[in-house]
C-alpha positions in Angstrom: -9.6 -42.7 22.6 -11.4 -39.8 24.3 -12.3 -37.4 21.5 -14.5 -34.4 22.3 -16.2 -31.9 20.0 -15.0 -28.4 20.3 -17.9 -26.2 21.7 -17.7 -23.6 18.9 -17.7 -26.3 16.2 -20.6 -28.0 17.8 -22.6 -24.8 17.8 -21.8 -24.2 14.1 -22.8 -27.7 13.1 -26.0 -27.4 15.1 -26.8 -24.1 13.4 -26.4 -25.8 10.1 -28.8 -28.6 11.1 -31.4 -26.0 12.1 -31.0 -24.0 8.9 -30.9 -26.9 6.6 -34.2 -28.4 7.9 -36.2 -25.3 7.3 -36.6 -23.7 10.7 -37.9 -20.2 9.8 -36.3 -18.6 12.8 -32.9 -19.7 11.6 -33.2 -19.6 7.8 -35.1 -16.2 7.9 -37.1 -14.7 5.1 -35.4 -13.8 1.8 -32.5 -16.2 2.3 -31.6 -18.7 -0.5 -33.2 -22.0 0.6 -31.1 -24.0 -1.9 -28.2 -26.1 -0.5 -24.8 -25.9 -2.0 -24.4 -29.1 -4.1 -21.1 -30.9 -3.6 -21.5 -34.4 -5.1 -23.8 -36.3 -7.6 -24.3 -40.0 -8.2 -25.9 -40.9 -11.5 -27.3 -44.3 -12.2 -26.7 -44.8 -15.9 -28.2 -48.2 -15.6 -29.3 -50.4 -12.7 -28.0 -53.5 -14.6 -24.7 -55.2 -13.6 -23.1 -57.9 -15.6 -21.9 -59.8 -12.5 -23.6 -60.8 -9.2 -21.6 -60.0 -6.1 -22.8 -61.8 -3.0 -22.8 -58.7 -0.8 -24.3 -56.3 -3.3 -27.0 -54.0 -1.9 -28.7 -53.1 -5.2 -32.1 -54.8 -5.6 -32.7 -54.3 -9.4 -29.4 -55.3 -11.0 -31.0 -57.5 -13.7 -32.8 -54.5 -15.1 -31.3 -53.5 -18.5 -32.9 -50.1 -18.6 -30.7 -47.1 -19.4 -30.8 -43.4 -18.7 -31.7 -41.2 -21.7 -29.6 -38.2 -22.8 -32.8 -36.1 -22.3 -32.8 -37.1 -18.7 -29.1 -36.3 -18.3 -29.8 -32.8 -19.8 -32.7 -32.3 -17.4 -30.8 -33.4 -14.4 -27.8 -31.1 -15.0 -30.0 -28.1 -15.9 -31.7 -28.5 -12.6 -28.4 -29.1 -10.6 -26.7 -26.0 -12.1 -29.7 -23.9 -11.0 -28.3 -24.5 -7.5 -25.2 -23.0 -6.0 -22.2 -25.4 -6.3 -20.3 -25.8 -3.0 -16.8 -25.9 -4.7 -15.3 -24.9 -8.0 -15.4 -28.6 -9.0 -18.5 -30.7 -9.0 -17.9 -34.4 -8.5 -20.1 -36.9 -10.5 -20.0 -40.6 -9.8 -21.4 -43.0 -12.4 -22.5 -45.9 -10.2 -25.4 -48.0 -8.8 -25.1 -50.6 -11.6 -22.2 -51.3 -13.9 -21.6 -48.0 -15.8 -19.5 -49.6 -18.5 -22.5 -51.7 -19.7 -23.2 -48.5 -21.7 -20.7 -47.8 -24.5 -18.2 -44.9 -24.2 -19.7 -43.1 -27.2 -22.9 -42.5 -25.1 -20.8 -40.9 -22.4 -19.1 -38.6 -24.9 -22.6 -37.3 -25.8 -23.6 -37.0 -22.1 -20.4 -35.1 -21.3 -21.0 -32.8 -24.2 -24.5 -32.0 -22.8 -23.1 -31.4 -19.3 -20.4 -29.0 -20.7 -23.0 -27.1 -22.6 -25.2 -26.4 -19.6 -22.7 -26.0 -16.8 -21.6 -22.5 -15.6 -18.2 -21.4 -17.0 -16.6 -21.1 -13.6 -17.5 -24.7 -12.6 -15.5 -27.7 -13.6 -17.0 -31.2 -13.5 -15.0 -34.3 -12.6 -16.4 -37.7 -13.4 -15.6 -41.0 -11.7 -16.5 -44.4 -13.0 -16.9 -47.1 -10.4 -16.5 -50.3 -12.3 -15.9 -54.0 -11.9 -13.4 -53.8 -14.7 -14.6 -56.8 -16.7 -15.9 -54.7 -19.6 -12.9 -52.5 -20.1 -11.9 -52.6 -23.8 -9.5 -50.7 -26.0 -12.4 -48.4 -26.9 -12.9 -47.6 -23.3 -9.2 -46.9 -22.8 -9.3 -44.5 -25.8 -12.2 -42.7 -24.2 -10.5 -42.5 -20.8 -7.3 -41.2 -22.3 -9.2 -38.7 -24.4 -10.9 -37.3 -21.3 -8.1 -37.8 -18.8 -8.2 -34.2 -17.6 -11.6 -34.7 -16.0 -12.3 -38.4 -15.7 -11.0 -40.9 -13.2 -11.7 -44.6 -12.8 -11.8 -46.9 -9.7 -11.9 -50.6 -10.2 -13.6 -52.9 -7.7 -11.3 -55.8 -6.8 -11.1 -57.4 -3.4 -7.5 -58.7 -3.6 -5.9 -61.9 -5.0 -8.0 -64.5 -6.7 -8.9 -66.6 -3.7 -10.1 -63.5 -1.8 -11.8 -61.8 -4.7 -13.7 -64.8 -6.1 -15.1 -65.6 -2.7 -17.8 -62.9 -3.2 -17.4 -61.3 -6.7 -19.0 -63.9 -9.0 -20.8 -64.1 -12.3 -24.5 -64.9 -12.5 -23.6 -68.6 -13.1 -21.4 -68.7 -10.0 -17.9 -68.4 -11.7 -15.2 -66.2 -10.3 -14.6 -62.8 -11.9 -11.0 -62.3 -10.9 -9.4 -63.0 -14.3 -11.9 -60.8 -16.1 -11.2 -57.9 -13.8 -7.4 -58.4 -14.0 -7.7 -58.3 -17.9 -9.3 -54.9 -17.5 -6.6 -53.7 -15.1 -3.9 -55.0 -17.5 -5.4 -52.8 -20.3 -5.4 -49.8 -18.0 -1.7 -50.4 -17.1 -0.7 -51.1 -20.7 -2.2 -47.8 -21.8 -0.8 -45.8 -18.9 -4.2 -44.9 -17.4 -4.0 -44.3 -13.6 -6.7 -46.0 -11.6 -7.7 -46.5 -8.0 -9.2 -49.6 -6.4 -12.1 -50.4 -4.1 -12.0 -53.5 -2.0 -14.8 -54.8 0.2 -13.4 -56.2 3.5 -15.0 -59.3 5.0 -14.0 -61.4 7.9 -12.0 -63.7 5.5 -10.0 -61.0 3.9 -9.0 -59.5 7.3 -6.9 -62.6 7.9 -4.6 -61.7 5.0 -3.1 -58.2 5.2 0.2 -59.4 3.7 -1.5 -61.0 0.8 -3.5 -57.8 0.1 -0.4 -55.6 0.5 1.6 -57.8 -2.0 -1.4 -57.8 -4.4 -1.7 -54.0 -4.4 2.0 -53.7 -4.9 1.9 -56.1 -7.8 -0.8 -54.3 -9.7 0.8 -50.9 -9.1 -2.1 -49.1 -7.5 -1.4 -46.3 -5.0 -5.0 -45.1 -4.4 -6.9 -47.6 -2.4 -10.4 -47.5 -0.8 -11.8 -50.1 1.5 -15.5 -50.7 2.0 -16.9 -53.1 4.6 -19.3 -56.0 4.1 -22.4 -54.1 5.4 -26.0 -54.8 6.2 -27.3 -52.6 3.4 -30.1 -52.7 0.9 -31.0 -56.3 0.1 -27.8 -57.6 1.8 -29.1 -58.5 5.3 -26.1 -60.3 6.9 -22.4 -59.6 7.4 -19.5 -61.6 8.6 -18.2 -58.5 10.4 -20.8 -59.0 13.2 -19.1 -62.1 14.4 -17.1 -62.0 17.7 -13.6 -60.8 17.6 -13.7 -59.3 14.1 -13.1 -55.7 15.3 -9.8 -56.7 16.8 -9.1 -58.6 13.6 -9.6 -55.5 11.6 -7.5 -53.4 14.0 -4.6 -55.9 13.6 -5.1 -55.9 9.8 -4.9 -52.1 9.6 -1.8 -51.9 11.9 0.0 -54.6 9.9 -0.9 -52.8 6.6 0.5 -49.6 8.0 3.7 -51.3 9.2 4.2 -52.9 5.7 3.7 -49.6 4.0 6.2 -48.0 6.4 8.7 -50.8 6.0 8.5 -50.7 2.2 8.4 -46.9 1.9 5.0 -46.9 0.3 3.2 -43.5 0.2 -0.2 -45.0 -0.7 -3.4 -43.1 -0.4 -5.8 -45.2 1.6 -9.2 -43.6 2.1 -9.9 -44.7 5.7 -6.5 -43.6 6.9 -6.6 -40.3 5.0 -10.0 -39.5 6.4 -8.7 -39.8 10.0 -5.5 -37.9 9.5 -7.3 -35.1 7.6 -9.5 -34.5 10.7 -6.5 -34.7 13.0 -4.5 -32.3 10.9 -7.3 -29.7 10.5 -8.3 -29.7 14.2 -11.9 -29.4 13.0 -14.8 -31.8 13.4 -16.1 -33.6 10.4 -19.4 -31.9 9.4 -21.8 -34.3 7.9 -23.1 -33.6 4.4 -25.5 -36.5 4.7 -27.8 -34.4 7.0 -28.2 -31.6 4.4 -31.0 -32.3 1.9 -29.6 -31.7 -1.5 -25.9 -31.3 -0.6 -25.5 -34.8 -2.1 -27.9 -35.9 -4.8 -28.4 -39.3 -6.4 -30.4 -39.8 -9.6 -31.8 -43.0 -11.0 -32.1 -43.9 -14.7 -35.6 -42.4 -14.8 -34.7 -39.1 -13.3 -35.8 -39.9 -9.8 -33.9 -38.0 -7.1 -32.8 -39.1 -3.6 -30.5 -37.4 -1.2 -28.8 -37.9 2.2 -27.0 -41.2 1.3 -26.4 -43.0 -2.0 -27.9 -46.3 -0.8 -31.3 -44.7 -0.3 -31.7 -44.3 -4.1 -33.0 -47.8 -4.6 -34.1 -48.6 -1.1 -37.6 -49.2 0.2 -38.6 -49.3 3.9 -41.9 -50.1 5.7 -41.8 -46.8 7.5 -41.0 -44.5 4.7 -41.8 -46.3 1.4 -39.2 -45.3 -1.1 -36.8 -42.5 -0.7 -37.3 -40.8 -4.0 -38.3 -37.1 -3.5 -39.5 -36.6 -7.0 -38.5 -36.8 -10.6 -36.7 -34.0 -12.6 -39.2 -34.5 -15.5 -42.1 -33.6 -13.1 -40.8 -31.3 -10.3 -37.9 -28.9 -9.8 -35.1 -29.9 -7.5 -36.0 -26.9 -5.2 -39.4 -28.4 -4.7 -37.9 -31.8 -3.9 -35.4 -30.7 -1.3 -37.8 -28.4 0.4 -40.7 -30.8 0.3 -42.3 -32.4 3.3 -40.8 -35.8 2.6 -37.3 -34.5 2.5 -37.8 -32.4 5.7 -39.4 -35.4 7.5 -36.5 -37.7 6.6 -34.0 -35.0 7.3 -35.4 -34.3 10.8 -35.1 -38.0 11.7 -31.6 -38.1 10.4 -30.8 -34.9 12.4 -32.1 -36.7 15.6 -29.6 -39.5 14.9 -26.8 -37.0 14.5 -27.6 -35.3 17.8 -27.8 -38.8 19.4 -24.3 -39.6 18.1 -23.0 -36.2 19.3 -24.3 -36.9 22.8 -23.1 -40.5 23.1 -20.0 -41.0 20.9 -16.5 -39.9 21.8 -15.5 -40.2 18.1 -18.1 -37.8 16.8 -15.5 -35.3 15.5 -14.3 -37.9 13.1 -17.6 -38.6 11.3 -20.2 -36.0 12.3 -22.8 -38.7 12.8 -22.8 -40.1 9.3 -24.0 -43.5 7.9 -27.7 -42.7 8.1 -28.7 -45.6 5.8 -26.8 -48.0 8.0 -28.6 -46.7 11.0 -32.0 -47.3 9.4 -31.2 -50.8 8.2 -29.3 -52.0 11.2 -31.2 -50.3 14.0 -34.6 -49.7 12.4 -34.4 -45.9 12.6 -32.5 -42.9 11.3 -32.8 -41.5 14.8 -30.2 -44.0 16.2 -26.5 -44.1 16.8 -23.8 -46.8 16.5 -23.7 -49.1 13.5 -21.3 -51.8 12.3 -20.0 -49.5 9.6 -19.1 -46.7 12.1 -17.5 -49.2 14.5 -15.1 -50.3 11.7 -14.7 -47.3 9.4 -14.4 -44.7 12.3 -13.9 -46.1 15.8 -11.6 -49.1 15.1 -9.7 -47.2 12.4 -9.0 -44.3 14.7 -7.9 -46.7 17.5 -5.7 -48.7 15.2 -4.0 -45.6 13.7 -3.4 -44.1 17.2 -1.8 -47.3 18.4 0.2 -47.6 15.2 1.4 -44.0 15.5 2.4 -44.5 19.1 4.3 -47.7 18.3 6.1 -46.1 15.4 7.2 -43.1 17.5 8.4 -45.3 20.3 10.5 -47.3 17.7 12.4 -44.2 16.7 15.9 -44.1 18.4 16.4 -41.2 20.9 12.8 -40.1 20.4 11.5 -37.9 23.2 7.9 -38.7 22.3 6.7 -41.5 24.5 2.9 -41.5 23.9 0.2 -40.1 21.7 -2.6 -38.3 23.5 
C-alpha cells in the first residue's frame, strides 16, 4: 500500500490545524472562535455493574450519577455553539448507562428537546453491556425509536466473550448479555454490537461469523484490546498478531461474500468510505471542542473520549473546566486546551510526514499515542496498526482476490 495525501487536501487540513489552535494570522479578528460541534459523550454514571478485564475506566465502582441540572447546563452551553451537521450525536457511555432507570432519561431527553434549536435534531446512542435490559427499557427504546439507537457490547460466543467480560466476582456475563439481546429481538428493537478483538478471538473468524448470524445483527463494530487508561497491556503486541488479524478480516469478508451478507462493519466501512470519496480523512480529534465529553459532575474534556477520566504525569487531568463554573467557549479557547491541542497537532504532522496511510485516518488516536509512546507528539500506535494499516492491507488483498476469482474478469490487480 503506497497511499499519498493529495496536496490540496493536505493544505486544507493544515489550514484547519492553524485556525483551530488560535493562530491570529489565520483566525483573524472578528471571526467566530467556536468550533462546530459534531459529537458528545455524556457520562451518566462512572459505575459499571460488571468488571471487564480490558476496561480502561479507572472509577467504575463509583455509584455517582449526573443530575438533570447538569444535563440542562451542558446542553445550554453546547447549543450556544454552531452544530456541524443537522443532527447532533450523543453517546451515553463511560460507565454502564442502564444503571440509571429509563424514566430518568425521559426527563433528560425532555430537557434537551426544550433547549435545542428547532433546526437541529439529536440522536442518542446507548453503549451497554446488555445485562440490565428489562421490559421497561424496551418500552422506553420503542417509545423513542425515532431518535435512539442501542449498541450491545458482546465479544462473540460464550467461550470468547467470558474470557474478558466478567462480573466483579469473576463469573462470565455471556448469559446475562444474551438475555438482554433476546428481549431486544423479541420486541423487534434493532441493535448493533461492539466486540473487542484480542489475540484469542482472532483465531476464530468462523465462530464469530456464525455467532453474529445467529443473533441476527447486521451492524457490527470492532474495537481492539488497547493499551488505554488503566489497562496497560495487550495481547495484540505479541509477534505475528497483525498477520493473524489480517487473515481474520479476509476470512470474515469471504464468509460474508459467500453467504451474501450485507453487514455493516465499522472498520470496513471506514476504509471504503475514504476510497469512495477520494478525500483524505480529516481528524476531528485535533479540533478542540469538535468532540466534547462530559463527566457526571459537568467536567468537560475534548480531543478523545478516553481523556475524560485519564490522568498523566505531564498534563495532570484533561478536564478543561466545568459547565457550572466556566463557559465552554472559555474552556476550548483556554491555555490548557491550546497547549494539549498543539502537542496533538505535532503528532498529526508527524503522521502526515511518515505514514503512507495518513489519508485513511488523518493522524487520529491521540490518547493511544500518549499512553503507548509517552507523547501526543508521536506517530504509530498499536491501534493504528490494526484499525487502519492492517485493515487497509487486508481489504485491498481481499478485493484483489475477489476480482481475480470472477470468470472472464479483465481486472487483474488493484492499485
